[in-house]
Structures are given as structure tokens and as C-alpha cells.
Legacy VTK file of the C-alpha trace (Angstrom):
# vtk DataFile Version 3.0
C-alpha trace
ASCII
DATASET POLYDATA
POINTS 78 float
-17.345 -16.031 14.870
-14.800 -18.215 16.622
-14.115 -21.787 15.561
-11.627 -24.523 16.322
-9.941 -26.984 14.013
-12.553 -29.570 14.984
-15.312 -27.101 14.068
-13.761 -26.717 10.644
-14.180 -30.428 10.127
-17.615 -31.025 11.602
-19.360 -27.651 11.270
-18.162 -26.541 7.859
-21.635 -25.498 6.693
-22.082 -23.185 9.686
-18.722 -21.572 9.032
-19.580 -21.095 5.356
-22.918 -19.539 6.330
-21.076 -17.115 8.606
-18.835 -16.155 5.705
-21.940 -15.635 3.558
-23.148 -13.181 6.225
-19.835 -11.295 5.794
-18.556 -12.367 9.211
-14.911 -13.112 9.844
-14.126 -16.491 11.391
-11.239 -16.778 13.853
-9.631 -20.232 13.806
-7.927 -21.507 16.955
-5.805 -24.581 17.597
-5.093 -25.665 21.171
-6.456 -22.343 22.400
-4.151 -20.207 20.254
-5.359 -18.193 17.300
-3.932 -19.632 14.083
-5.691 -17.471 11.549
-8.728 -15.558 10.446
-10.989 -16.457 7.549
-12.520 -13.397 5.989
-15.262 -13.299 3.357
-14.213 -12.834 -0.234
-14.825 -9.431 -1.731
-17.333 -9.399 -4.521
-15.406 -7.667 -7.244
-17.273 -6.655 -10.309
-15.550 -7.326 -13.575
-14.468 -4.211 -15.394
-15.986 -3.808 -18.817
-13.502 -3.495 -21.657
-14.657 -0.046 -22.692
-14.409 1.169 -19.076
-10.739 0.206 -18.763
-8.482 3.285 -18.547
-6.257 2.063 -21.399
-9.067 2.342 -23.928
-9.911 5.911 -22.940
-6.403 7.309 -23.297
-6.895 8.428 -26.907
-10.395 9.852 -26.795
-9.250 13.209 -28.146
-7.743 11.715 -31.319
-9.692 12.235 -34.487
-7.704 9.676 -36.517
-9.298 6.426 -37.499
-7.798 3.173 -36.312
-6.282 2.483 -39.719
-4.665 5.940 -39.857
-3.319 5.559 -36.325
-1.778 2.167 -37.171
-0.305 3.557 -40.374
1.383 6.349 -38.446
2.774 3.860 -35.947
4.102 1.520 -38.631
5.783 4.082 -40.870
9.580 4.171 -40.947
11.479 6.565 -38.725
12.691 8.751 -41.565
10.871 9.317 -44.821
13.281 9.245 -47.732
LINES 1 79
78 0 1 2 3 4 5 6 7 8 9 10 11 12 13 14 15 16 17 18 19 20 21 22 23 24 25 26 27 28 29 30 31 32 33 34 35 36 37 38 39 40 41 42 43 44 45 46 47 48 49 50 51 52 53 54 55 56 57 58 59 60 61 62 63 64 65 66 67 68 69 70 71 72 73 74 75 76 77
């Protein structure tokens, strides 16, 4: 869809409907293209358990408490 600056002001609902139809809208000012409005991508939120960080230790058999204890211990046991 092509629109002018005046169309942005007076035909905003039509432009928004075009964006809802996944159409890009080219904006012109005095006959020159100033920009392109493109529809927003519908990104689905990533679930916490699907995040790669939480799957990096799937092969560990230690419990959370044991893992934290091993991380918190001093460098050298005396």
C-alpha cells in the first residue's frame, strides 16, 4: 500500500488495517519515499524450560543442592 503524510493523518484506520493484513505501507512526502511501515512480527514468548540455558546440564545427576555445594566450596580443601 502507498500512503502520503496526509493519509497518515486522515486515513489512519485504513493504514492500520493494511498492517493487520501483513501489508507493508510506503510513506511518501512531496512525492518522495520517506519510509516503509512494515507489520510487526508476532513473536511467541519462549517458555522458561525451553530456554537453552536451562537445558545445558541435562546430563548431570547431581541435585540442585549438591551442585550449589560444589560451586560454593573453597578452591583448595585443607
